[in-house]
PyMOL Python script that loads the backbone (N, CA, C, O; Angstrom):
from pymol import cmd

cmd.read_pdbstr("""\
ATOM      1  N   MET A   1     -55.469  12.480 -40.249  1.00  0.00           N
ATOM      2  CA  MET A   1     -54.501  12.174 -41.282  1.00  0.00           C
ATOM      3  C   MET A   1     -54.598  10.720 -41.717  1.00  0.00           C
ATOM      4  O   MET A   1     -54.264  10.383 -42.853  1.00  0.00           O
ATOM      5  N   LYS A   2     -55.048   9.873 -40.830  1.00  0.00           N
ATOM      6  CA  LYS A   2     -55.233   8.453 -41.125  1.00  0.00           C
ATOM      7  C   LYS A   2     -53.949   7.790 -41.632  1.00  0.00           C
ATOM      8  O   LYS A   2     -53.945   7.110 -42.658  1.00  0.00           O
ATOM      9  N   LEU A   3     -52.865   8.004 -40.887  1.00  0.00           N
ATOM     10  CA  LEU A   3     -51.590   7.396 -41.240  1.00  0.00           C
ATOM     11  C   LEU A   3     -51.143   6.360 -40.221  1.00  0.00           C
ATOM     12  O   LEU A   3     -50.137   5.684 -40.436  1.00  0.00           O
ATOM     13  N   ALA A   4     -51.858   6.223 -39.130  1.00  0.00           N
ATOM     14  CA  ALA A   4     -51.459   5.317 -38.055  1.00  0.00           C
ATOM     15  C   ALA A   4     -51.817   3.876 -38.382  1.00  0.00           C
ATOM     16  O   ALA A   4     -52.801   3.603 -39.070  1.00  0.00           O
ATOM     17  N   LEU A   5     -51.006   2.967 -37.878  1.00  0.00           N
ATOM     18  CA  LEU A   5     -51.283   1.541 -37.994  1.00  0.00           C
ATOM     19  C   LEU A   5     -51.612   1.014 -36.607  1.00  0.00           C
ATOM     20  O   LEU A   5     -50.797   1.141 -35.694  1.00  0.00           O
ATOM     21  N   PRO A   6     -52.778   0.429 -36.433  1.00  0.00           N
ATOM     22  CA  PRO A   6     -53.112  -0.107 -35.110  1.00  0.00           C
ATOM     23  C   PRO A   6     -52.230  -1.310 -34.775  1.00  0.00           C
ATOM     24  O   PRO A   6     -51.946  -2.141 -35.637  1.00  0.00           O
ATOM     25  N   MET A   7     -51.808  -1.390 -33.534  1.00  0.00           N
ATOM     26  CA  MET A   7     -50.980  -2.505 -33.067  1.00  0.00           C
ATOM     27  C   MET A   7     -51.638  -3.117 -31.843  1.00  0.00           C
ATOM     28  O   MET A   7     -52.161  -2.404 -30.986  1.00  0.00           O
ATOM     29  N   ARG A   8     -51.611  -4.436 -31.764  1.00  0.00           N
ATOM     30  CA  ARG A   8     -52.141  -5.132 -30.584  1.00  0.00           C
ATOM     31  C   ARG A   8     -51.024  -5.239 -29.544  1.00  0.00           C
ATOM     32  O   ARG A   8     -49.935  -5.740 -29.824  1.00  0.00           O
ATOM     33  N   GLU A   9     -51.322  -4.760 -28.357  1.00  0.00           N
ATOM     34  CA  GLU A   9     -50.365  -4.841 -27.255  1.00  0.00           C
ATOM     35  C   GLU A   9     -50.585  -6.125 -26.476  1.00  0.00           C
ATOM     36  O   GLU A   9     -51.695  -6.655 -26.426  1.00  0.00           O
ATOM     37  N   SER A  10     -49.515  -6.615 -25.870  1.00  0.00           N
ATOM     38  CA  SER A  10     -49.653  -7.745 -24.957  1.00  0.00           C
ATOM     39  C   SER A  10     -50.191  -7.220 -23.628  1.00  0.00           C
ATOM     40  O   SER A  10     -50.352  -6.012 -23.457  1.00  0.00           O
ATOM     41  N   GLU A  11     -50.463  -8.108 -22.706  1.00  0.00           N
ATOM     42  CA  GLU A  11     -50.956  -7.685 -21.392  1.00  0.00           C
ATOM     43  C   GLU A  11     -49.953  -6.799 -20.672  1.00  0.00           C
ATOM     44  O   GLU A  11     -50.334  -5.974 -19.842  1.00  0.00           O
ATOM     45  N   SER A  12     -48.672  -6.964 -20.987  1.00  0.00           N
ATOM     46  CA  SER A  12     -47.634  -6.157 -20.345  1.00  0.00           C
ATOM     47  C   SER A  12     -47.494  -4.776 -20.984  1.00  0.00           C
ATOM     48  O   SER A  12     -46.718  -3.947 -20.509  1.00  0.00           O
ATOM     49  N   GLY A  13     -48.251  -4.526 -22.069  1.00  0.00           N
ATOM     50  CA  GLY A  13     -48.217  -3.218 -22.712  1.00  0.00           C
ATOM     51  C   GLY A  13     -47.221  -3.105 -23.846  1.00  0.00           C
ATOM     52  O   GLY A  13     -47.057  -2.030 -24.422  1.00  0.00           O
ATOM     53  N   PHE A  14     -46.555  -4.200 -24.173  1.00  0.00           N
ATOM     54  CA  PHE A  14     -45.574  -4.183 -25.254  1.00  0.00           C
ATOM     55  C   PHE A  14     -46.171  -4.752 -26.533  1.00  0.00           C
ATOM     56  O   PHE A  14     -47.150  -5.497 -26.496  1.00  0.00           O
ATOM     57  N   VAL A  15     -45.579  -4.398 -27.653  1.00  0.00           N
ATOM     58  CA  VAL A  15     -45.973  -4.933 -28.953  1.00  0.00           C
ATOM     59  C   VAL A  15     -44.911  -5.948 -29.358  1.00  0.00           C
ATOM     60  O   VAL A  15     -43.715  -5.659 -29.311  1.00  0.00           O
ATOM     61  N   SER A  16     -45.352  -7.131 -29.752  1.00  0.00           N
ATOM     62  CA  SER A  16     -44.404  -8.194 -30.093  1.00  0.00           C
ATOM     63  C   SER A  16     -43.752  -7.946 -31.448  1.00  0.00           C
ATOM     64  O   SER A  16     -44.289  -7.220 -32.286  1.00  0.00           O
ATOM     65  N   ALA A  17     -42.600  -8.552 -31.649  1.00  0.00           N
ATOM     66  CA  ALA A  17     -41.903  -8.466 -32.934  1.00  0.00           C
ATOM     67  C   ALA A  17     -42.765  -9.045 -34.047  1.00  0.00           C
ATOM     68  O   ALA A  17     -42.754  -8.540 -35.170  1.00  0.00           O
ATOM     69  N   THR A  18     -43.507 -10.095 -33.743  1.00  0.00           N
ATOM     70  CA  THR A  18     -44.394 -10.708 -34.733  1.00  0.00           C
ATOM     71  C   THR A  18     -45.472  -9.724 -35.168  1.00  0.00           C
ATOM     72  O   THR A  18     -45.783  -9.624 -36.355  1.00  0.00           O
ATOM     73  N   GLU A  19     -46.039  -9.000 -34.215  1.00  0.00           N
ATOM     74  CA  GLU A  19     -47.065  -8.001 -34.528  1.00  0.00           C
ATOM     75  C   GLU A  19     -46.493  -6.909 -35.429  1.00  0.00           C
ATOM     76  O   GLU A  19     -47.124  -6.516 -36.410  1.00  0.00           O
ATOM     77  N   VAL A  20     -45.301  -6.422 -35.097  1.00  0.00           N
ATOM     78  CA  VAL A  20     -44.660  -5.389 -35.914  1.00  0.00           C
ATOM     79  C   VAL A  20     -44.400  -5.927 -37.320  1.00  0.00           C
ATOM     80  O   VAL A  20     -44.651  -5.241 -38.311  1.00  0.00           O
ATOM     81  N   GLU A  21     -43.898  -7.153 -37.397  1.00  0.00           N
ATOM     82  CA  GLU A  21     -43.625  -7.773 -38.697  1.00  0.00           C
ATOM     83  C   GLU A  21     -44.898  -7.856 -39.543  1.00  0.00           C
ATOM     84  O   GLU A  21     -44.883  -7.516 -40.726  1.00  0.00           O
ATOM     85  N   GLU A  22     -45.992  -8.305 -38.937  1.00  0.00           N
ATOM     86  CA  GLU A  22     -47.261  -8.421 -39.664  1.00  0.00           C
ATOM     87  C   GLU A  22     -47.732  -7.062 -40.177  1.00  0.00           C
ATOM     88  O   GLU A  22     -48.211  -6.961 -41.307  1.00  0.00           O
ATOM     89  N   ARG A  23     -47.600  -6.026 -39.365  1.00  0.00           N
ATOM     90  CA  ARG A  23     -48.036  -4.685 -39.772  1.00  0.00           C
ATOM     91  C   ARG A  23     -47.159  -4.131 -40.893  1.00  0.00           C
ATOM     92  O   ARG A  23     -47.669  -3.501 -41.820  1.00  0.00           O
ATOM     93  N   VAL A  24     -45.855  -4.357 -40.818  1.00  0.00           N
ATOM     94  CA  VAL A  24     -44.955  -3.873 -41.871  1.00  0.00           C
ATOM     95  C   VAL A  24     -45.247  -4.589 -43.185  1.00  0.00           C
ATOM     96  O   VAL A  24     -45.312  -3.955 -44.238  1.00  0.00           O
ATOM     97  N   ILE A  25     -45.424  -5.901 -43.127  1.00  0.00           N
ATOM     98  CA  ILE A  25     -45.758  -6.656 -44.337  1.00  0.00           C
ATOM     99  C   ILE A  25     -47.090  -6.170 -44.901  1.00  0.00           C
ATOM    100  O   ILE A  25     -47.226  -5.985 -46.110  1.00  0.00           O
ATOM    101  N   GLY A  26     -48.066  -5.967 -44.030  1.00  0.00           N
ATOM    102  CA  GLY A  26     -49.358  -5.453 -44.471  1.00  0.00           C
ATOM    103  C   GLY A  26     -49.239  -4.081 -45.116  1.00  0.00           C
ATOM    104  O   GLY A  26     -49.894  -3.798 -46.119  1.00  0.00           O
ATOM    105  N   LEU A  27     -48.403  -3.235 -44.536  1.00  0.00           N
ATOM    106  CA  LEU A  27     -48.193  -1.898 -45.079  1.00  0.00           C
ATOM    107  C   LEU A  27     -47.574  -1.967 -46.473  1.00  0.00           C
ATOM    108  O   LEU A  27     -47.916  -1.174 -47.350  1.00  0.00           O
ATOM    109  N   MET A  28     -46.680  -2.901 -46.669  1.00  0.00           N
ATOM    110  CA  MET A  28     -45.984  -3.003 -47.947  1.00  0.00           C
ATOM    111  C   MET A  28     -46.800  -3.718 -49.022  1.00  0.00           C
ATOM    112  O   MET A  28     -46.616  -3.450 -50.209  1.00  0.00           O
ATOM    113  N   GLU A  29     -47.694  -4.617 -48.632  1.00  0.00           N
ATOM    114  CA  GLU A  29     -48.348  -5.473 -49.618  1.00  0.00           C
ATOM    115  C   GLU A  29     -49.847  -5.243 -49.803  1.00  0.00           C
ATOM    116  O   GLU A  29     -50.399  -5.643 -50.829  1.00  0.00           O
ATOM    117  N   SER A  30     -50.513  -4.619 -48.854  1.00  0.00           N
ATOM    118  CA  SER A  30     -51.975  -4.522 -48.929  1.00  0.00           C
ATOM    119  C   SER A  30     -52.431  -3.264 -49.668  1.00  0.00           C
ATOM    120  O   SER A  30     -51.660  -2.327 -49.875  1.00  0.00           O
ATOM    121  N   GLU A  31     -53.684  -3.273 -50.053  1.00  0.00           N
ATOM    122  CA  GLU A  31     -54.298  -2.096 -50.679  1.00  0.00           C
ATOM    123  C   GLU A  31     -54.357  -0.945 -49.672  1.00  0.00           C
ATOM    124  O   GLU A  31     -54.133   0.212 -50.030  1.00  0.00           O
ATOM    125  N   GLU A  32     -54.660  -1.272 -48.407  1.00  0.00           N
ATOM    126  CA  GLU A  32     -54.668  -0.242 -47.360  1.00  0.00           C
ATOM    127  C   GLU A  32     -53.279   0.381 -47.225  1.00  0.00           C
ATOM    128  O   GLU A  32     -53.150   1.595 -47.067  1.00  0.00           O
ATOM    129  N   GLY A  33     -52.244  -0.452 -47.287  1.00  0.00           N
ATOM    130  CA  GLY A  33     -50.874   0.049 -47.219  1.00  0.00           C
ATOM    131  C   GLY A  33     -50.560   0.992 -48.366  1.00  0.00           C
ATOM    132  O   GLY A  33     -49.890   2.009 -48.182  1.00  0.00           O
ATOM    133  N   LYS A  34     -51.048   0.648 -49.551  1.00  0.00           N
ATOM    134  CA  LYS A  34     -50.839   1.510 -50.720  1.00  0.00           C
ATOM    135  C   LYS A  34     -51.497   2.868 -50.497  1.00  0.00           C
ATOM    136  O   LYS A  34     -50.912   3.905 -50.813  1.00  0.00           O
ATOM    137  N   MET A  35     -52.718   2.863 -49.952  1.00  0.00           N
ATOM    138  CA  MET A  35     -53.419   4.117 -49.689  1.00  0.00           C
ATOM    139  C   MET A  35     -52.692   4.944 -48.629  1.00  0.00           C
ATOM    140  O   MET A  35     -52.621   6.168 -48.741  1.00  0.00           O
ATOM    141  N   ILE A  36     -52.153   4.288 -47.605  1.00  0.00           N
ATOM    142  CA  ILE A  36     -51.402   4.995 -46.560  1.00  0.00           C
ATOM    143  C   ILE A  36     -50.148   5.620 -47.156  1.00  0.00           C
ATOM    144  O   ILE A  36     -49.817   6.765 -46.847  1.00  0.00           O
ATOM    145  N   ARG A  37     -49.449   4.873 -48.011  1.00  0.00           N
ATOM    146  CA  ARG A  37     -48.243   5.423 -48.646  1.00  0.00           C
ATOM    147  C   ARG A  37     -48.587   6.629 -49.519  1.00  0.00           C
ATOM    148  O   ARG A  37     -47.852   7.616 -49.528  1.00  0.00           O
ATOM    149  N   GLU A  38     -49.698   6.553 -50.252  1.00  0.00           N
ATOM    150  CA  GLU A  38     -50.120   7.679 -51.089  1.00  0.00           C
ATOM    151  C   GLU A  38     -50.461   8.898 -50.235  1.00  0.00           C
ATOM    152  O   GLU A  38     -50.102  10.019 -50.593  1.00  0.00           O
ATOM    153  N   ARG A  39     -51.150   8.693 -49.106  1.00  0.00           N
ATOM    154  CA  ARG A  39     -51.468   9.808 -48.203  1.00  0.00           C
ATOM    155  C   ARG A  39     -50.190  10.408 -47.623  1.00  0.00           C
ATOM    156  O   ARG A  39     -50.089  11.623 -47.451  1.00  0.00           O
ATOM    157  N   THR A  40     -49.217   9.552 -47.323  1.00  0.00           N
ATOM    158  CA  THR A  40     -47.952  10.026 -46.768  1.00  0.00           C
ATOM    159  C   THR A  40     -47.246  10.943 -47.760  1.00  0.00           C
ATOM    160  O   THR A  40     -46.737  11.998 -47.380  1.00  0.00           O
ATOM    161  N   VAL A  41     -47.212  10.546 -49.017  1.00  0.00           N
ATOM    162  CA  VAL A  41     -46.594  11.386 -50.050  1.00  0.00           C
ATOM    163  C   VAL A  41     -47.345  12.711 -50.160  1.00  0.00           C
ATOM    164  O   VAL A  41     -46.725  13.767 -50.284  1.00  0.00           O
ATOM    165  N   GLY A  42     -48.668  12.658 -50.115  1.00  0.00           N
ATOM    166  CA  GLY A  42     -49.464  13.884 -50.163  1.00  0.00           C
ATOM    167  C   GLY A  42     -49.164  14.809 -48.997  1.00  0.00           C
ATOM    168  O   GLY A  42     -49.066  16.023 -49.175  1.00  0.00           O
ATOM    169  N   MET A  43     -49.017  14.242 -47.802  1.00  0.00           N
ATOM    170  CA  MET A  43     -48.697  15.049 -46.623  1.00  0.00           C
ATOM    171  C   MET A  43     -47.304  15.658 -46.748  1.00  0.00           C
ATOM    172  O   MET A  43     -47.086  16.797 -46.336  1.00  0.00           O
ATOM    173  N   LYS A  44     -46.368  14.910 -47.310  1.00  0.00           N
ATOM    174  CA  LYS A  44     -45.006  15.414 -47.512  1.00  0.00           C
ATOM    175  C   LYS A  44     -45.031  16.635 -48.427  1.00  0.00           C
ATOM    176  O   LYS A  44     -44.388  17.646 -48.146  1.00  0.00           O
ATOM    177  N   ILE A  45     -45.773  16.532 -49.515  1.00  0.00           N
ATOM    178  CA  ILE A  45     -45.870  17.645 -50.460  1.00  0.00           C
ATOM    179  C   ILE A  45     -46.536  18.849 -49.798  1.00  0.00           C
ATOM    180  O   ILE A  45     -46.067  19.977 -49.947  1.00  0.00           O
ATOM    181  N   ALA A  46     -47.625  18.615 -49.068  1.00  0.00           N
ATOM    182  CA  ALA A  46     -48.334  19.705 -48.393  1.00  0.00           C
ATOM    183  C   ALA A  46     -47.439  20.394 -47.364  1.00  0.00           C
ATOM    184  O   ALA A  46     -47.466  21.618 -47.238  1.00  0.00           O
ATOM    185  N   ALA A  47     -46.652  19.618 -46.632  1.00  0.00           N
ATOM    186  CA  ALA A  47     -45.746  20.194 -45.632  1.00  0.00           C
ATOM    187  C   ALA A  47     -44.667  21.035 -46.301  1.00  0.00           C
ATOM    188  O   ALA A  47     -44.297  22.096 -45.799  1.00  0.00           O
ATOM    189  N   LYS A  48     -44.168  20.557 -47.428  1.00  0.00           N
ATOM    190  CA  LYS A  48     -43.135  21.306 -48.152  1.00  0.00           C
ATOM    191  C   LYS A  48     -43.694  22.637 -48.647  1.00  0.00           C
ATOM    192  O   LYS A  48     -43.031  23.669 -48.544  1.00  0.00           O
ATOM    193  N   VAL A  49     -44.907  22.614 -49.182  1.00  0.00           N
ATOM    194  CA  VAL A  49     -45.544  23.845 -49.659  1.00  0.00           C
ATOM    195  C   VAL A  49     -45.780  24.800 -48.491  1.00  0.00           C
ATOM    196  O   VAL A  49     -45.485  25.990 -48.596  1.00  0.00           O
ATOM    197  N   ALA A  50     -46.307  24.289 -47.386  1.00  0.00           N
ATOM    198  CA  ALA A  50     -46.631  25.138 -46.234  1.00  0.00           C
ATOM    199  C   ALA A  50     -45.397  25.783 -45.627  1.00  0.00           C
ATOM    200  O   ALA A  50     -45.484  26.863 -45.043  1.00  0.00           O
ATOM    201  N   SER A  51     -44.242  25.127 -45.760  1.00  0.00           N
ATOM    202  CA  SER A  51     -43.024  25.677 -45.161  1.00  0.00           C
ATOM    203  C   SER A  51     -42.218  26.525 -46.142  1.00  0.00           C
ATOM    204  O   SER A  51     -41.136  27.002 -45.798  1.00  0.00           O
ATOM    205  N   SER A  52     -42.728  26.719 -47.355  1.00  0.00           N
ATOM    206  CA  SER A  52     -42.058  27.566 -48.343  1.00  0.00           C
ATOM    207  C   SER A  52     -42.147  29.030 -47.925  1.00  0.00           C
ATOM    208  O   SER A  52     -43.013  29.406 -47.135  1.00  0.00           O
ATOM    209  N   GLU A  53     -41.255  29.846 -48.456  1.00  0.00           N
ATOM    210  CA  GLU A  53     -41.225  31.279 -48.161  1.00  0.00           C
ATOM    211  C   GLU A  53     -42.590  31.913 -48.415  1.00  0.00           C
ATOM    212  O   GLU A  53     -43.154  31.775 -49.501  1.00  0.00           O
ATOM    213  N   GLY A  54     -43.115  32.608 -47.409  1.00  0.00           N
ATOM    214  CA  GLY A  54     -44.386  33.309 -47.541  1.00  0.00           C
ATOM    215  C   GLY A  54     -45.622  32.442 -47.350  1.00  0.00           C
ATOM    216  O   GLY A  54     -46.741  32.947 -47.441  1.00  0.00           O
ATOM    217  N   ARG A  55     -45.450  31.163 -47.088  1.00  0.00           N
ATOM    218  CA  ARG A  55     -46.597  30.264 -46.925  1.00  0.00           C
ATOM    219  C   ARG A  55     -46.955  30.142 -45.450  1.00  0.00           C
ATOM    220  O   ARG A  55     -46.254  30.683 -44.594  1.00  0.00           O
ATOM    221  N   SER A  56     -48.038  29.435 -45.146  1.00  0.00           N
ATOM    222  CA  SER A  56     -48.656  29.445 -43.818  1.00  0.00           C
ATOM    223  C   SER A  56     -47.716  29.080 -42.670  1.00  0.00           C
ATOM    224  O   SER A  56     -47.676  29.794 -41.668  1.00  0.00           O
ATOM    225  N   SER A  57     -46.970  28.004 -42.787  1.00  0.00           N
ATOM    226  CA  SER A  57     -46.099  27.588 -41.679  1.00  0.00           C
ATOM    227  C   SER A  57     -44.962  28.575 -41.466  1.00  0.00           C
ATOM    228  O   SER A  57     -44.609  28.883 -40.328  1.00  0.00           O
ATOM    229  N   ARG A  58     -44.397  29.065 -42.540  1.00  0.00           N
ATOM    230  CA  ARG A  58     -43.291  30.021 -42.440  1.00  0.00           C
ATOM    231  C   ARG A  58     -43.783  31.322 -41.813  1.00  0.00           C
ATOM    232  O   ARG A  58     -43.105  31.896 -40.961  1.00  0.00           O
ATOM    233  N   VAL A  59     -44.957  31.788 -42.228  1.00  0.00           N
ATOM    234  CA  VAL A  59     -45.531  33.023 -41.679  1.00  0.00           C
ATOM    235  C   VAL A  59     -45.839  32.839 -40.193  1.00  0.00           C
ATOM    236  O   VAL A  59     -45.529  33.712 -39.382  1.00  0.00           O
ATOM    237  N   ALA A  60     -46.443  31.715 -39.835  1.00  0.00           N
ATOM    238  CA  ALA A  60     -46.783  31.455 -38.433  1.00  0.00           C
ATOM    239  C   ALA A  60     -45.527  31.400 -37.571  1.00  0.00           C
ATOM    240  O   ALA A  60     -45.516  31.936 -36.462  1.00  0.00           O
ATOM    241  N   LEU A  61     -44.477  30.763 -38.062  1.00  0.00           N
ATOM    242  CA  LEU A  61     -43.227  30.681 -37.310  1.00  0.00           C
ATOM    243  C   LEU A  61     -42.606  32.069 -37.154  1.00  0.00           C
ATOM    244  O   LEU A  61     -42.103  32.405 -36.082  1.00  0.00           O
ATOM    245  N   SER A  62     -42.638  32.861 -38.200  1.00  0.00           N
ATOM    246  CA  SER A  62     -42.101  34.224 -38.128  1.00  0.00           C
ATOM    247  C   SER A  62     -42.850  35.059 -37.098  1.00  0.00           C
ATOM    248  O   SER A  62     -42.236  35.810 -36.339  1.00  0.00           O
ATOM    249  N   LYS A  63     -44.176  34.932 -37.069  1.00  0.00           N
ATOM    250  CA  LYS A  63     -44.978  35.661 -36.081  1.00  0.00           C
ATOM    251  C   LYS A  63     -44.629  35.226 -34.663  1.00  0.00           C
ATOM    252  O   LYS A  63     -44.556  36.057 -33.758  1.00  0.00           O
ATOM    253  N   LEU A  64     -44.413  33.935 -34.466  1.00  0.00           N
ATOM    254  CA  LEU A  64     -44.044  33.427 -33.150  1.00  0.00           C
ATOM    255  C   LEU A  64     -42.706  34.006 -32.709  1.00  0.00           C
ATOM    256  O   LEU A  64     -42.567  34.460 -31.573  1.00  0.00           O
ATOM    257  N   VAL A  65     -41.727  33.993 -33.597  1.00  0.00           N
ATOM    258  CA  VAL A  65     -40.404  34.534 -33.275  1.00  0.00           C
ATOM    259  C   VAL A  65     -40.512  36.020 -32.948  1.00  0.00           C
ATOM    260  O   VAL A  65     -39.897  36.488 -31.989  1.00  0.00           O
ATOM    261  N   GLU A  66     -41.277  36.755 -33.725  1.00  0.00           N
ATOM    262  CA  GLU A  66     -41.451  38.186 -33.465  1.00  0.00           C
ATOM    263  C   GLU A  66     -42.107  38.429 -32.108  1.00  0.00           C
ATOM    264  O   GLU A  66     -41.749  39.375 -31.408  1.00  0.00           O
ATOM    265  N   SER A  67     -43.065  37.582 -31.734  1.00  0.00           N
ATOM    266  CA  SER A  67     -43.720  37.752 -30.430  1.00  0.00           C
ATOM    267  C   SER A  67     -42.736  37.520 -29.291  1.00  0.00           C
ATOM    268  O   SER A  67     -42.852  38.141 -28.235  1.00  0.00           O
ATOM    269  N   TRP A  68     -41.769  36.631 -29.499  1.00  0.00           N
ATOM    270  CA  TRP A  68     -40.750  36.399 -28.473  1.00  0.00           C
ATOM    271  C   TRP A  68     -39.817  37.605 -28.366  1.00  0.00           C
ATOM    272  O   TRP A  68     -39.381  37.966 -27.274  1.00  0.00           O
ATOM    273  N   LYS A  69     -39.518  38.214 -29.494  1.00  0.00           N
ATOM    274  CA  LYS A  69     -38.624  39.377 -29.499  1.00  0.00           C
ATOM    275  C   LYS A  69     -39.259  40.557 -28.773  1.00  0.00           C
ATOM    276  O   LYS A  69     -38.559  41.355 -28.150  1.00  0.00           O
ATOM    277  N   ASP A  70     -40.584  40.669 -28.851  1.00  0.00           N
ATOM    278  CA  ASP A  70     -41.302  41.783 -28.228  1.00  0.00           C
ATOM    279  C   ASP A  70     -41.325  41.690 -26.707  1.00  0.00           C
ATOM    280  O   ASP A  70     -41.617  42.683 -26.041  1.00  0.00           O
ATOM    281  N   LYS A  71     -41.029  40.543 -26.151  1.00  0.00           N
ATOM    282  CA  LYS A  71     -41.110  40.371 -24.688  1.00  0.00           C
ATOM    283  C   LYS A  71     -39.866  40.807 -23.990  1.00  0.00           C
ATOM    284  O   LYS A  71     -39.783  40.723 -22.765  1.00  0.00           O
TER     285      LYS A  71
END
""", "prot")
cmd.dss("prot")
cmd.show_as("cartoon", "prot")
cmd.util.cbc("prot")
cmd.orient("prot")
């Protein structure tokens, strides 16, 4: 999906507030951030379509529920 933002951890395994701030600013202002936002909107639309009546996610969920009822 390529929506993740890499973060540098400290030796203790935590991410500093400065690191988070830099990534958020980068997400809002950079060309890469613009592309990530566009992909996010695309994923939102795809998820909405997939969960519509009769579409793949709805059908898969219905099959799962039916399999539970059969047990």
